[in-house]
C-alpha positions in Angstrom: -9.7 5.0 14.4 -9.3 2.0 12.1 -7.8 -0.5 13.7 -4.7 -2.1 12.5 -4.5 -5.5 14.3 -6.0 -7.9 12.2 -5.2 -11.7 11.0 -3.9 -13.1 8.8 -6.4 -15.2 7.3 -9.0 -13.4 5.9 -11.4 -15.0 8.2 -14.1 -15.3 5.4 -13.7 -19.0 3.9 -15.3 -19.9 0.3 -17.8 -22.7 -0.5 -16.4 -24.9 -2.5 -20.1 -25.3 -4.2 -22.8 -23.2 -5.6 -26.1 -24.1 -3.6 -28.6 -26.2 -4.8 -31.9 -24.8 -5.1 -29.8 -21.1 -5.1 -31.1 -18.2 -7.0 -29.1 -17.5 -9.6 -26.8 -14.0 -9.2 -27.2 -11.4 -10.6 -23.4 -11.6 -11.5 -20.8 -13.6 -11.1 -16.7 -12.8 -11.2 -13.6 -14.8 -12.4 -11.0 -14.2 -10.3 -10.4 -12.5 -6.8 -7.5 -10.1 -7.1 -8.1 -6.9 -6.1 -9.8 -6.1 -9.7 -12.2 -8.6 -9.0 -13.3 -8.2 -5.8 -13.1 -4.0 -6.3 -16.1 -5.0 -8.7 -17.5 -7.9 -6.4 -17.8 -5.1 -3.5 -19.3 -1.7 -5.6 -22.0 -4.3 -7.5 -22.8 -5.5 -4.7 -23.4 -1.9 -3.2 -25.4 -1.6 -5.6 -28.5 -4.4 -5.6 -27.2 -6.6 -6.9 -26.0 -10.7 -5.9 -22.4 -11.6 -6.5 -20.9 -14.6 -6.4 -17.1 -14.7 -7.0 -15.0 -17.3 -8.1 -11.4 -17.7 -7.1 -9.2 -20.9 -6.7 -7.3 -19.5 -3.6 -9.0 -16.0 -2.3 -6.6 -14.1 0.1 -4.1 -16.9 0.3 -0.8 -16.4 0.1 -0.2 -18.8 -1.7 -1.9 -16.9 -4.4 0.0 -15.7 -8.1 -2.6 -12.5 -7.7 -0.3 -9.6 -9.2 -1.4 -8.2 -5.6 1.1 -9.5 -4.0 4.0 -8.6 -5.3 2.8 -5.1 -5.8 4.8 -2.0 -4.2 1.7 -0.1 -3.5 3.1 3.0 -5.8 0.3 5.2 -7.1 2.1 7.0 -9.5 0.0 8.7 -12.7 2.8 11.0 -13.1 5.8 9.0 -12.2 4.8 6.6 -14.4 4.2 8.7 -17.8 6.6 7.5 -20.2 6.7 8.8 -23.8 3.0 7.8 -26.2 0.8 6.1 -23.6 -1.2 9.4 -23.9 -4.3 7.6 -23.2 -2.7 5.5 -20.4 -2.2 9.0 -18.0 -5.4 9.9 -18.8 -7.2 7.0 -17.2 -4.2 7.0 -14.4 -5.1 11.0 -14.4 -9.1 9.1 -13.6 -8.1 6.5 -11.1 -6.0 8.8 -9.0 -8.4 11.2 -8.7 -10.8 8.6 -7.6 -8.5 6.6 -5.4 -9.2 8.6 -2.3 -12.2 8.6 -1.4 -12.4 4.4 -2.8 -9.8 4.2 0.2 -11.8 5.8 3.0 -15.4 4.6 2.6 -13.3 1.4 3.0 -12.0 2.4 6.3 -14.8 3.2 7.2 -16.7 -0.2 6.1 -14.0 -2.3 6.9 -12.2 -0.9 10.6 -8.9 -1.2 8.4 -6.1 0.9 7.5 -5.1 0.7 4.1 -2.4 2.6 4.2 -2.5 5.2 1.9 0.5 8.0 1.9 0.0 11.5 0.3 4.2 12.6 0.6 4.2 11.8 -3.2 7.4 10.1 -4.9 11.0 11.4 -5.6 13.0 10.2 -9.0 16.8 10.3 -8.4 19.4 10.6 -10.8 22.9 8.4 -10.2 25.4 10.1 -12.2 25.1 12.7 -15.2 24.2 10.1 -17.3 21.1 9.0 -15.5 20.3 12.3 -14.7 20.0 13.5 -18.6 17.6 10.8 -19.2 15.2 11.8 -16.6 15.1 15.7 -18.0 14.6 14.3 -20.6 11.3 12.4 -18.9 10.9 15.4 -17.3 10.1 18.1 -20.5 8.5 15.5 -21.4 6.0 15.6 -18.0 6.5 19.1 -18.1 4.5 19.4 -22.0 1.2 16.9 -20.5 0.8 19.7 -17.7 2.6 17.5 -15.3 3.5 19.0 -12.3 6.8 17.8 -11.4 9.6 19.7 -9.4 13.0 19.5 -10.3 15.5 19.4 -7.7 19.4 19.4 -7.6 21.1 16.9 -5.3 21.3 18.8 -2.3 17.7 19.8 -2.4 17.4 16.0 -2.3 19.1 14.9 0.4 17.6 18.4 2.0 13.8 15.6 1.5 15.8 12.7 2.4 18.7 13.4 3.9 20.2 9.0 3.5 20.3 9.3 0.0 23.9 9.3 -1.2 25.8 11.9 -1.4 26.5 11.5 -5.2 22.9 11.3 -5.7 23.2 14.4 -9.2 19.1 15.0 -8.9 15.4 14.9 -9.1 12.1 15.6 -9.9 9.4 15.6 -7.4 6.0 14.4 -7.9 3.5 16.1 -5.5 0.7 14.3 -7.0 1.6 10.6 -6.7 0.4 8.3 -4.1 1.1 4.5 -2.5 -0.6 2.4 -0.7 -0.3 -0.7 1.6 -1.3 -3.0 -1.7 -1.9 -6.3 0.8 -4.0 -4.2 3.3 -6.0 -3.0 0.7 -6.5 -6.3 -0.7 -7.5 -7.6 3.0 -9.7 -4.5 3.5 -11.2 -5.3 0.1 -11.8 -9.0 0.7 -13.5 -7.9 4.0 -16.0 -4.8 2.5 -17.5 -7.6 -0.4 -18.5 -10.3 2.3 -20.1 -7.7 4.3 -22.1 -6.7 1.3 -22.9 -10.4 0.8 -20.9 -11.3 -1.9 -20.3 -15.0 -2.5 -17.5 -17.1 -2.7 -16.6 -19.8 -4.1 -13.2 -21.9 -4.7 -12.5 -23.0 -8.0 -10.9 -22.3 -11.1 -13.5 -20.5 -13.7 -12.7 -22.4 -17.2 -15.4 -21.5 -19.7 -18.1 -18.4 -19.6 -21.6 -19.7 -21.2 -22.7 -17.3 -23.2 -26.4 -18.6 -24.2 -29.3 -16.5 -23.7 -30.6 -15.7 -20.1 -33.7 -17.4 -20.8 -32.6 -20.4 -21.2 -32.0 -20.7 -17.7 -29.8 -23.1 -16.1 -28.1 -24.0 -19.6 -27.9 -20.3 -20.6 -25.4 -17.9 -19.5 -22.9 -18.2 -16.3 -19.6 -19.8 -15.8 -18.2 -24.0 -15.6 -15.8 -24.0 -12.8 -12.8 -26.6 -12.7 -14.5 -28.8 -10.4 -17.5 -28.7 -13.3 -19.6 -26.9 -12.0 -21.9 -25.0 -13.7 -22.6 -21.1 -11.8 -25.9 -19.5 -14.1 -25.4 -15.3 -13.6 -27.2 -13.0 -16.1 -23.9 -10.7 -16.6 -20.4 -12.8 -16.8 -17.5 -10.8 -15.9 -14.0 -11.9 -16.0 -11.2 -10.5 -13.6 -8.5 -13.4 -13.7 -5.6 -11.4 -14.4 -3.1 -12.8 -16.8 -4.8 -15.7 -17.2 -8.3 -14.1 -18.4 -7.4 -15.5 -22.3 -7.1 -19.2 -20.9 -11.4 -18.8 -20.0 -13.5 -20.7 -22.9 -15.9 -19.8 -25.0 -14.9 -16.2 -25.0 -13.9 -14.1 -28.0 -12.2 -15.3 -30.7 -9.4 -11.8 -30.4 -9.4 -11.3 -26.6 -7.1 -15.5 -26.3 -4.2 -13.7 -27.5 -4.7 -10.8 -25.8 -3.2 -11.2 -22.2 0.4 -12.9 -21.6 1.8 -13.3 -17.7 4.3 -11.0 -16.8 7.0 -12.3 -13.6 8.2 -10.0 -11.4 10.4 -9.7 -8.3 10.6 -8.1 -5.1 11.7 -7.9 -2.1 10.7 -6.7 1.5 13.2 -5.0 4.3 12.4 -4.0 7.6 14.3 -2.0 10.0 15.6 -3.2 13.7 14.1 -2.3 16.5 15.3 1.2 17.3 16.5 2.4 13.9 15.2 5.4 12.3 12.8 5.0 9.2 15.3 5.7 6.5 12.7 7.0 3.8 10.3 9.4 4.3 8.1 8.7 0.9 9.0 7.4 -2.5 12.0 7.1 -4.3 11.9 5.8 -7.9 15.8 6.3 -9.1 17.4 5.2 -12.4 21.0 3.9 -11.4 23.0 3.0 -14.2 20.2 3.0 -16.3 18.1 0.5 -14.5 14.8 1.7 -12.7 14.4 0.8 -9.0 12.0 1.5 -6.5 11.8 2.0 -2.7 8.6 2.8 -1.0 8.3 2.7 2.8 5.3 1.5 5.4 4.1 3.4 8.0 4.9 0.7 10.0 9.1 1.0 9.0 9.0 -2.0 6.1 10.5 -0.7 2.9 9.4 -2.5 -0.3 11.9 -2.6 -3.3 11.4 -3.9 -6.5 11.5 -4.6 -8.6 12.2 -6.5 -12.1 10.5 -7.8 -15.2 10.8 -10.8 -17.7 8.6 -12.3 -20.2 8.3 -15.4 -17.9 5.6 -17.6 -16.1 7.5 -18.6 -13.6 7.7 -17.8 -9.9 10.6 -18.4 -8.6 13.2 -16.0 -7.1 16.6 -15.9 -8.2 19.7 -14.8 -7.2 20.9 -12.8 -9.7 17.8 -10.5 -8.7 18.1 -10.1 -5.3 21.3 -9.1 -5.7 20.6 -6.8 -8.7 17.9 -4.8 -7.0 19.7 -4.8 -3.7 22.7 -3.0 -5.2 21.0 -0.4 -7.2 18.7 0.0 -3.9 21.8 0.7 -1.7 23.3 2.7 -4.5 21.0 5.5 -3.9 20.3 4.8 0.0 22.9 3.2 1.4 21.4 2.9 5.0 19.5 0.4 3.6 21.9 -2.4 4.0 21.5 -2.2 8.1 18.0 -2.9 7.1 17.1 -7.1 7.3 15.5 -9.2 4.6 12.7 -9.9 5.0 10.6 -11.4 1.9 12.3 -12.2 -2.0 8.8 -12.7 -3.9 7.9 -13.4 -6.9 4.5 -13.1 -8.8 2.8 -12.5 -11.8 1.9 -8.9 -13.3 -0.8 -9.4 -16.1 0.0 -7.9 -19.3 -2.1 -7.4 -22.3 -0.6 -7.1 -25.8 -0.4 -3.8 -25.7 0.2 -3.0 -22.0 -3.0 -1.3 -21.5 -6.1 -2.2 -19.5 -8.9 -3.7 -21.2 -12.0 -3.3 -19.5 -15.1 -3.3 -20.6 -18.7 -5.4 -22.3 -16.7 -8.2 -24.4 -20.2 -9.8 -25.9 -23.4 -10.3 -24.9 -23.8 -10.6 -21.5 -19.3 -10.4 -20.5 -17.4 -7.5 -19.0 -14.0 -8.6 -19.2 -11.9 -6.1 -16.7 -8.5 -8.1 -16.6 -4.8 -6.1 -18.6 -3.9 -3.7 -16.0 -0.1 -5.0 -16.0 2.0 -2.4 -13.7 -1.5 -0.1 -12.7 -4.1 -3.1 -10.8 -3.5 -1.2 -7.5 -4.4 2.3 -8.6 -6.8 1.6 -11.5 -8.9 -1.0 -9.4 -10.8 1.8 -7.8 -11.9 3.6 -11.4 -12.3 0.3 -13.0 -15.2 -0.9 -9.7 -16.8 2.1 -10.5 -16.7 1.4 -14.3 -18.0 -1.9 -14.6 -20.9 -0.8 -12.0 -22.1 1.1 -14.2 -21.7 -1.3 -16.8 -23.9 -3.5 -14.3 -26.7 -0.7 -14.2 -26.6 -0.1 -17.7 -25.2 3.4 -17.6 -21.2 3.9 -19.9 -17.8 4.0 -18.3 -15.9 7.7 -17.9 -14.5 8.2 -21.7 -11.3 7.4 -20.6 -12.0 3.7 -20.8 -12.5 5.1 -24.4 -9.5 3.2 -25.4 -9.2 0.4 -23.3 -12.1 -1.3 -24.6 -12.5 -5.6 -26.1 -13.2 -3.9 -29.3 -9.8 -2.7 -29.8 -8.5 -5.7 -30.3 -10.2 -6.7 -34.0 -10.5 -10.5 -35.6 -9.2 -13.4 -34.6 -5.6 -11.9 -33.6 -5.4 -9.3 -31.4 -4.3 -5.1 -33.1 -2.1 -3.3 -31.7 -4.4 -0.2 -30.7 -4.6 -0.2 -34.7 -1.6 -1.9 -35.9 -0.2 -5.5 -35.4 2.1 -5.8 -32.8 5.6 -6.2 -32.8 7.1 -9.3 -30.8 9.5 -7.3 -30.0 7.4 -4.3 -28.1 6.1 -8.0 -26.2 9.6 -8.2 -24.3 10.9 -5.6 -23.9 10.6 -2.4 -21.5 8.6 0.6 -23.0 10.2 3.9 -24.5 11.5 5.7 -22.2 11.4 3.4 -19.1 14.1 1.0 -17.8 12.7 -2.0 -16.7 15.3 -4.6 -16.1 14.9 -7.5 -17.4 16.8 -10.7 -15.2 
């Protein structure tokens, strides 16, 4: 039986310096979110020596996107018009995730809370339902399993849904995971595998020849320390483009996207009001509710092209209003947390994973799908570090899709308006 009681802190303090007279690691990783930490763990399991650099590894004060994730693993319910390449990658990722999570639980003794009930997408009114029907038809055209339900059938699955819910769609293939438990388990697994963690922010990637020893390849940390390594992996989220020494095309490839999220808890003795993830369209806006085994319910999320981490009254109001419109019973839950964080977007909203220059691998820009893509990303980068090739689904997301000095959006100049508006087919709220 896996242990579910573990301290809030990681219990694994990071070093503040690279020890003198220590052999250079095979790999140095900039960034200790779920992407960087998953890569570190899998690289170490392949026998590589790994050093990870992060300014707030495991701290509750970190602005890592993991802290404001809901843990939805939804290749079906996340699929949108014009994103077939991303869908193929997400399907690869969801197939890999259960085995990866099971191995993580076995190694650490920490249950990460994978749930398999699927996602129920519901519509608040007729206009919302019409939009959901069009999106479902598109998903069916791609061969995705999505079962259409009327309002009564939706309430049979989730009895606390509002009587006015018009109908919905059940995506059986979707999963969810407790994102914070998952992140803690990854940190524990990385340390157990021998990953060295250094506190700091990487400011520059030095990409000289490995043969140049201490003055060659590695990274420079904000303290001025140089950490040599045979290969540098940049997994610093939206800050990846701020690291000096990287190819010019990648400097403007990433951007922060603000998201606000709520966490609600059931009062003692109150039955759980939902049994699976619910995604709802309410008067044109998306809201989702994700249950946890302990009774917590995550409600999200806003999306803004901003870099602050301030929780706004309007966001809290709108999220609660729309959530209560489809699930009135949550008005009885207590508001445990309201939080804002920064997701790592890219200019085309796709992840950027692959070799960017000799000795430099980039793994960033996972946007809304960092948790879901973390296992597949770790596999891809571990393959690259071992001299192999990632799965074919990663080809459209290589750094080389940004040629020259100006990032190009999959071969087309990025539309400035597209960088501040939701994806086609989505109804992500702007705040």
